N, C-alpha and C positions, 0 to 999 in steps of 0.2 A: 608499370605496364601490366595489363590484365587481359584475360581471355575476351575476345570480341572487341577490344579497343581499336579504334580507327586512327590512323595517322594520315594526315592530309598534306600533300605537297602542292601548294597553290601555284598554278600557272606552269606546271612542269610537264603537262601533256603535250600532244602534237603542237608544235609551234610553226606557224606559217605566216608569211608577211600579210598584214591586213586583217588577220583573224585573231580573235581573243583566245589565248591558249586555255585549255581545260586544266582540271586538277587531277592529280594522281592520288587515289585513296587506297591505302593498304590496311586490311583488317587482320588482326592477329588471331591465329587459330592455335590455341594452346594444346599441346600434346600431353597425354597422361604419362606419368613417370612411375616406374615400378616401385620406387621407394618414397619419394617426396611428393607432397601435395601443397601447392601454394594457397595461403590464406592471407589475403591482404599483402603486406610486405614481408611476411614470414613464410618459411618452409616448415611443414610438419611431416613427421614420419611416425609410423606405427611399428613397434618392435615387439616380437614375441619373446618372452623369457620363461624359464622353468620355475617351478615352485621353490626349489632350493636357491635359485638366484634371487627371487623376490624376498626370501627370508634372510639369506646370509650375504647378500651383496653379489656384484658381478662386474666384469669388464667386457665391453663390446667394442668392436671395430666398426666405424662408420665410414663409408666411401662417399665423399662429397662430390658435388657436381663439377668442382674445379680439379678433379682427379687427385685429391689428397685423401689420405687415410687418417682418421682421428679416432683415438681410443678414449672411450668414456668409462668412468668408474662410478658405480653406485654403491653407497654404503648402506647397510641394513638400518632401516628406520621403521619403527612400528608405531602407529598412532591408534590408540585404543579408543573405541567409542562405546560408552557405557549405555546399555539399554535399561533405563529406569522403569519401575512399575508405573502403571497408570495412576492418575490422581485419585485419591480416595481409597487406595488399596488397603490402607491401614486404618482401622476404626480409632476414634479419639481415645478410647480407654486403653489402647495398646501403645499410645505414644509414650506414656510414662515408663513402660518396660523398655522401649527402644532407647529412651534417654539414659537409662541406667547402664546400658551397654556401651554408650558412646562417651567420649571425653566431655567434661563439663564445658558448657558455653560460658563465655565471658559476659558478665552482667554489666549493663550500662547504667551509670549513675545519672538519673534524670534531674534536670534543673528547670526552673520556671522559664528560662529562655528557650527551651527546646520545644519544637512543634512535633506532634504525633502525625506520622504519615503511614499510609498503607501501600505496600508494593503491589503492582499490577503485572499481569503476564505481558511479556515483551513480544511484539509482533514486528519483525523487520520491515515488512511491506508497509504497514501503517506508519512506521517511523519515517521511512523514506518519503511517503506521501505528505506527512506533516511537515517535513523539512522543505519539500518542494513548494508547498503552498504558503509557507511562512505565516504571516499575519492576515492572510486573505479572509479567514473566516472567524474574526473576532466577534463575539456574541453581542457586545454592546459598543456603540459608537458615540463619541462625545458630541455635544451640541453647543451652540453659541452661548447658552445660558449657564454652562458649566456643569450641568448634570448629565444624566443619561436618560434619554427618552424611553419610557417603558409602555408597552401596549398590553392589552389583555392577552392571555395565552392563545386564544383563538385567532387574534389578529397576527400574533407573532409568527404563526406557522401556516398562514395562508387563508384564513377566511372566517370572519365573524361579521357578516354584513349587517346584522341587527345591532351591533355594538358601535356606538358613535361617540362614546365618552373619550375625553382627552385626559390621560393620567398625568399628574404632576411629575416632574423629574424625580427619580428615585433610583436607588441601587437595588431595590427588591422588586421583582415583577409582581403584578397583580395575581392573587391566587387563581389556580386553574379552574376552580369551581365557578368563577365569576361568569363564564360564558358557556358552561356545560360542555367541556371538550371531550366527552366520552368517546366520540368517534372522530375527533379531529385528525389524528395521525392517519387513520384509515382514509379520511377524505383527501388528505394530502397525496397519498399514494394511489387513490382511486380504487381501493379494494374493499371487500366486505370484512366485518370483524371476524368471520370464521375462515378467512383465507388461509390456505396452506403456506408453508414456508417456501415452496417452489413458486407459488403465485406471488408471494410477497417479494421474493428476489427478482422475479421477472419484471414486475411492475417498477421496482426500484431501479433496475438496470435501464429500462427504457426511458424513465424520467431523468435519471442522472446523466445519461448520454445526451438527452435533448437539452437539458439546462446546464450542462457542464460549462464552467467559466471560460475554458479554452475555446469553446464553440460559441457561447453567448456571454460575453464579458459583462453585460448588463443584468444578467440573471443570477448573480452571486447569492442574493438573499433567498431566491427561490430554491437554488441548489442546496443551500444550507438547511432550509426547511425540510427538503426531501431526505437529506442525510440524517437529520435529527429524528424524523419519524421512523426511518428504517432502523436506526440504531436501537430504538426502544422496542419496536415490534419484532425485530429479528432475535431478540433475547427473550427466552421463554419466561424467565422470572420477572424481567421488566415489563413484559407484555401483560402478564397476569396482574401485576401490581397496578399497571396503568388502567387495565380494564375495571379494576375495583375502585380505585381512588383518583384516577386522573393524573395529569402531569405533575401536580403538586406533590404527590406521593413519591414520584421519581426523584424530584429535587430534594425532598426531605430525607430520602433514603441515601443521599450522597452519591447517586449515580453520576458518572462522568459523561457529559455530552461532548464527545470528542470530534464528532462529525467525520470520523475516519472510516466508518463502515462502507462509504461509497467506493472503497477500493474493490469491492466485490464486482463492480462493473467491468473490471479488467481480467476477471478469472476466466 
């Protein structure tokens, strides 16, 4: 039961021979309580405690709504949160001095079967979004002939009307320079090359909301193009590299095209 909920008793109103009886409708009006506040099926309470109680523990008596008294005991628990310095606070030449002060790290014996991997910063919001979408945004799709159909980079992200070539199945996309994609990502988002980050984010948000797969299931490819363009242009280093050498340089540089940057539309 919750505040404002209606309870209907069908046919229980005035009953007269030959007439259809009406309904009795009762609306619940919840009264505020001095201690407890209902939230869904639970009751919450706010309790004031002293500093000594917070640090050293305490016992409190709680008077419940069924006229019982319950004593709760809190033991002292301290969770420390370490405030680490900002990234880059220590210059590279100082690392060797820091290493000498810390215990030695355990060296890993590398073998030919091992692959080298680089760690990336973890973003919980992006991880939840990636899990939600699953395989919805796979970059390449298989085709009946067994290969992967590849288009020129201009076609892949939304527009190279002058390019009519059909590329043979391949695992490697045609070099970005094939269709001069110097402003391709800007075209996808409908902004100028000198657009500010605020203009970029606004354009991405509007397009991402318009072509989001939940709203337009048939626009998944368009949504992926928008996300790809935004991921590159929203990163200062990628944007500079893209402006100089195009998308080919982005791929050669090992940049990860994760398509997760569209999470910004929910900020």
